[in-house]
N, C-alpha and C positions, 0 to 999 in steps of 0.2 A: 843372370837371365840371358838366354840366347835371343838375339835380335836378327830377324830375317828382313832383308831389304824390302820395303813396301812398294817400291816403284819399279816398273819394267823399264828396260832400256828404250830410248826413243830414237828411232832410226828412220829419218826421212828417205824417200826414194831418191836415188841418185846422190846420196850424201858423199862428200869429199873430205869432211873433217870429223874428228871425234874429240869430244871433251870428256875427260876423265876426272872425277873427284874421288874422294875416299869413301865415305859412308854417310848416311843421313844422320841428322841430329836426333836425340832422344825424343824431341817434341813431335816427331812424325809417327810415333807408335800409339795407336788407339789402346786405351787401357793403362797407359803410362800416366803417372801423376803429373808429368810435364806435358802431356798431349796438348797440342795446339791445332785446332781444326783448320786454321788458315794455312798451315804448312801442307800445301797440296801438291808440291812437286820438289824436285831437287833444290837444295840450298835455300830452303824456304823458312829458316828460322828468322825471327824478327831482327836479330842482331847481325846476321850474315849480310855482307855488303855486295854479294854477287849480283843480284838483280838490280839494285840501285845503281851499281857501276854500269851495267849493261844499258839501263835506261839512259844514262848520260852518254855513253859511247854511241848508241844508235838513235838517240833522240825520240824514243817512243815509250809510252807507258807499258809496264809489264806487271800489272797488278794481279793477274790470275794465271792459272795453268794454261788456258787456251792461248793467251797472248804470248806467253813464253814459248810454247810449242810452235806457234806461228812464226816467231822470230827464228827459231832453230830450223824450221822447214825452209824459210827463205835463205838462210845462211848455208843450207845443205850440210848441217852439222848434227851428228848423232851425239847422244849424251848417255852416260851411265857412270857407275862407280866401280872402283876396283875391288871393293869388298862386297860380297854377297850376303855373308852371315858372320856374326861375331858376338862377343860379349863385351861389356863396357865396365871398366872399374871407375870408381870415384864419381859416378853419376853426372859427368859433364860430357861435352861434345869434343874434347880434345882428341885428335887422331892418335896421339901417343897413349891414350887410355883404352884403345881397342886391343883385344886379345882373343885367343882361340879363333883366329880368322880363317874363313873359307873365302878364297878369292873368286872373283867373277870371270874365271878363265874362259868358260864355254861361250858366254855372250860376247865377250871382247874378241875372241878368236872368230866367231861367226861374222861379226861386223867386218873385221879385217879381210876375211876370206870372200865375203859377198860383195864388197864395195871397193872402189878404187880410192881408198883413204890416202890423202896426200899429207895431212898433218894430224898429229895427236897433240891436243892441248891438255896440260895438267893444271889443276887448280891450285897446286902448291908444290913446294920442293918435297914435302913428305910423300905426296902421291907419285911424283917423278921417281924418287928413290925406291919406293916400294914396287912400282911398276918395273923398273929396270932390274930389280933383284928377283921378283916373283914371276915375271913374264919373259924371261930370257929367251926361251925357245921362240916365242912370237916375234921378238925383236930381230932374231936371226933370220926369220922367214921373210921379214919385210924391212930390209936395210935401207930402202930409199924413202921411207916415211920420215918426214921432219918431226922432231920432237920439240915442243915449245912449252916452257914453264911460265905460267902467269904468276904474278904476286898473289899470295893467299888473300881471299876475300874476307877472311876472318877478322873481326875487329881486334882480336888479340895480336894479330900481326900488325904492329904499329911502327915498324922500322921506317915505313913510308906512309904518307898521308893518303886518305881516300882520293884526293885530287890527283896525287901522283899515280895511284893505282889506275884511275880512269885514263890518264894519259898513256900509261904503258899498255893497257888493254886495247886502247884505240890503235896503237902502233902495231900490236901483235895479232889481234883477231882479224878474221876476214871482213872485207868491206861488204856492207849490205847492198845487194844488187838493186838497181832502180826498178820501180814497178811499172815502167813504161812499156 
């Protein structure tokens, strides 16, 4: 079954950072037997550690799409995935099970052309490797953008603990500007 990404890219005005993931989990698709209505935005599966990690990093609750978007707005961080459309084998969310992939080239190119992006954050080594292989022309056009790979927020990535992931995210992600 061909799956088309259900979320638009989120690009705050004056953004300076871009977070790239791979593709949404199967729980994001209405009509899927695994559909979960609480999966309202990127990385929203119940098992994914991304938002719980960011809650700890920034000390704020991120229980819904609006609070997540508000955080990214304050951070001046855009968010999208590198895959726009694909098929999935074995019925799970592993990135390695994605095939027949159509990459999100136009949206990513438009973000980089329209904003002064200083850093691109990847949510895993998988995303970093795919980006570097599939978006070579974009990388050549923007050689001064820093590329930063975060530890995967997947609970399957257990080489380091969730606490260690929190510490690394704190070190690598932008600081939340004060609201004064």
